[in-house]
C-alpha positions as CSV (number, residue, x, y, z in Angstrom):
1,X,-7.1,-149.6,97.9
2,X,-10.6,-149.8,97.2
3,X,-12.8,-150.4,94.6
4,X,-15.6,-148.9,93.4
5,X,-17.9,-151.3,91.5
6,X,-21.1,-150.1,89.3
7,X,-22.6,-153.7,88.4
8,X,-25.8,-152.6,85.7
9,X,-28.4,-154.5,85.1
10,X,-31.0,-154.3,82.6
11,X,-33.9,-155.5,84.9
12,X,-34.9,-154.6,88.4
13,X,-35.2,-158.4,89.3
14,X,-31.4,-159.0,88.6
15,X,-30.4,-156.2,90.3
16,X,-32.4,-156.6,93.9
17,X,-31.0,-160.6,93.1
18,X,-27.6,-159.5,93.1
19,X,-28.0,-156.9,95.5
20,X,-29.3,-159.9,97.9
21,X,-26.0,-161.9,96.8
22,X,-23.6,-159.5,97.5
23,X,-24.8,-158.6,101.1
24,X,-24.4,-163.0,101.2
25,X,-20.8,-162.7,100.5
26,X,-20.2,-160.3,102.6
27,X,-21.3,-162.4,105.6
28,X,-19.3,-165.2,104.2
29,X,-15.8,-163.0,103.9
30,X,-15.7,-162.8,100.0
31,X,-16.2,-159.4,100.3
32,X,-15.9,-157.0,102.2
33,X,-17.6,-153.3,102.0
34,X,-17.3,-150.4,102.7
35,X,-20.4,-148.6,101.3
36,X,-23.2,-150.8,99.2
37,X,-26.4,-149.8,97.1
38,X,-29.1,-150.3,95.2
39,X,-30.1,-147.8,92.6
40,X,-32.8,-148.1,90.0
41,X,-33.8,-145.5,87.7
42,X,-37.4,-145.6,86.9
43,X,-38.9,-145.1,83.2
44,X,-39.0,-141.3,83.8
45,X,-35.3,-141.2,84.8
46,X,-35.9,-140.8,88.6
47,X,-33.3,-142.0,90.4
48,X,-33.7,-144.2,93.8
49,X,-31.4,-145.5,95.9
50,X,-31.3,-148.1,98.8
51,X,-28.9,-149.1,101.1
52,X,-28.8,-152.0,103.6
53,X,-30.0,-150.7,107.1
54,X,-28.7,-147.6,106.1
55,X,-25.7,-145.8,105.0
56,X,-23.9,-146.0,107.9
57,X,-24.5,-149.5,108.6
58,X,-22.3,-151.0,106.9
59,X,-18.7,-149.0,106.5
60,X,-15.9,-146.9,107.4
61,X,-17.3,-144.5,109.6
62,X,-18.8,-141.0,109.5
63,X,-16.6,-140.0,107.2
64,X,-16.8,-143.6,104.8
65,X,-20.4,-143.1,105.0
66,X,-20.5,-139.7,103.8
67,X,-18.3,-140.2,101.3
68,X,-19.4,-143.2,100.0
69,X,-23.0,-141.2,99.6
70,X,-21.7,-138.3,98.1
71,X,-19.9,-140.6,95.3
72,X,-23.7,-142.3,94.9
73,X,-25.0,-139.0,94.4
74,X,-22.1,-137.4,91.9
75,X,-22.1,-141.0,89.4
76,X,-26.0,-141.0,89.3
77,X,-26.2,-137.1,89.9
78,X,-28.4,-137.5,92.8
79,X,-28.9,-134.7,94.9
80,X,-27.2,-135.1,98.4
81,X,-27.3,-132.8,101.4
82,X,-23.8,-130.6,102.2
83,X,-22.7,-129.7,99.1
84,X,-24.9,-126.9,97.6
85,X,-21.9,-124.3,97.5
86,X,-21.1,-124.1,94.5
87,X,-17.4,-123.9,94.3
88,X,-17.3,-126.6,96.9
89,X,-19.0,-129.0,94.9
90,X,-16.9,-127.7,91.6
91,X,-13.9,-128.6,93.2
92,X,-15.2,-132.1,94.7
93,X,-15.8,-132.9,90.9
94,X,-11.9,-131.6,90.2
95,X,-10.6,-134.2,92.8
96,X,-12.8,-136.6,91.4
97,X,-11.3,-135.9,87.6
98,X,-7.4,-136.5,89.4
99,X,-8.8,-140.0,90.7
100,X,-10.2,-142.9,89.1
101,X,-13.8,-141.3,89.0
102,X,-12.9,-139.1,86.1
103,X,-15.4,-137.9,84.0
104,X,-15.0,-141.0,81.6
105,X,-16.1,-143.2,84.3
106,X,-19.0,-141.4,85.4
107,X,-20.0,-141.1,81.5
108,X,-19.8,-145.1,81.3
109,X,-22.1,-145.5,84.7
110,X,-24.4,-143.1,83.0
111,X,-24.7,-144.6,79.7
112,X,-25.3,-148.1,81.5
113,X,-27.9,-147.2,84.4
114,X,-30.4,-145.2,82.3
115,X,-34.2,-145.0,82.8
116,X,-35.6,-148.5,83.4
117,X,-32.7,-150.0,84.3
118,X,-30.9,-150.5,87.9
119,X,-27.6,-151.1,89.3
120,X,-25.6,-152.3,92.5
121,X,-22.9,-149.9,93.6
122,X,-20.3,-151.7,96.0
123,X,-17.3,-150.1,97.0
124,X,-15.0,-152.9,98.3
125,X,-11.8,-152.8,100.1
126,X,-11.6,-156.4,100.0
127,X,-12.6,-158.8,97.5
128,X,-12.2,-162.6,96.3
129,X,-12.6,-161.9,92.0
130,X,-12.8,-165.7,90.9
131,X,-15.8,-166.2,93.9
132,X,-17.1,-163.6,93.9
133,X,-17.6,-163.1,89.3
134,X,-18.9,-166.9,89.7
135,X,-21.8,-165.8,92.7
136,X,-22.7,-162.8,90.5
137,X,-22.9,-164.2,87.0
138,X,-26.0,-165.7,87.1
139,X,-27.3,-162.1,87.2
140,X,-26.2,-161.0,83.9
141,X,-24.5,-157.8,85.0
142,X,-22.5,-155.4,83.3
143,X,-19.4,-154.4,85.5
144,X,-17.6,-151.2,85.6
145,X,-14.9,-151.0,87.9
146,X,-12.4,-148.5,89.0
147,X,-9.9,-148.3,92.1
148,X,-9.0,-145.0,94.7
149,X,-5.7,-145.3,96.3
150,X,-5.6,-144.9,99.9
151,X,-4.8,-141.1,99.0
152,X,-7.7,-140.4,96.7
153,X,-9.5,-141.9,99.4
154,X,-8.0,-139.4,102.0
155,X,-8.2,-136.0,99.4
156,X,-11.9,-137.1,98.8
157,X,-12.9,-137.5,102.3
158,X,-10.6,-133.7,103.0
159,X,-12.6,-132.1,99.9
160,X,-15.8,-133.5,101.4
161,X,-15.5,-132.3,104.6
162,X,-14.6,-128.8,103.5
163,X,-18.3,-128.9,101.7
164,X,-19.8,-130.4,104.9
165,X,-18.9,-127.9,107.2
166,X,-18.9,-124.8,105.4
167,X,-20.3,-122.1,107.0
168,X,-24.2,-121.1,106.2
169,X,-25.0,-117.5,104.6
170,X,-25.5,-115.0,107.5
171,X,-28.8,-114.1,108.9
172,X,-30.5,-111.1,107.2
173,X,-31.1,-108.5,109.9
C-alpha cells in the first residue's frame, strides 16, 4: 500500500522549506518516496509543478513515474501528454473514483491549494509517521492523505498504459 499525501501551504516559502525537508527525510530513511512534487498556484490560478531532479529520479521506474505524473495532472488539473483521448481520460477518472483518489479527495485538494497557495505532493511507499510529522510541523501545512492498495495502483498503471499507448489517428491522404 502506498500513501498519496498532499500538504497544502498558505505561503510559497513554507512549501519550499517542507519540500526540501521531505528530501532530507528521504535521505534519513524516514520516508521512502515513489514520487515527490512541489506545486505552486500563482495569483492567476496557473499551476506550476517542480520535481526533484526530474520525474523519473525518485521512483518506481517508467510506469510508476508516469502514474505519479498523471496523478499530479489529474489532482491539479494540469494537462499532461498522452491522455488527450477523451474516452481514455474518462476511463482513468472512473478508475480513480474506485480508489482513494475519488472526487471528494480531489475536491479537498482543489479547495486547499487555490490561487496564491502551494503544496508538496508525495507518493510514499513507507513512512515513519511520528518523525515525519514532527519534522514538517514548523511549516504549518494542512495534510490531505489517501492510500492506494497495490491492486488500485496496478489498475491505474494499466489504465494509464492504455491511454499512453493508444494509437494515433490515421494520416489523411
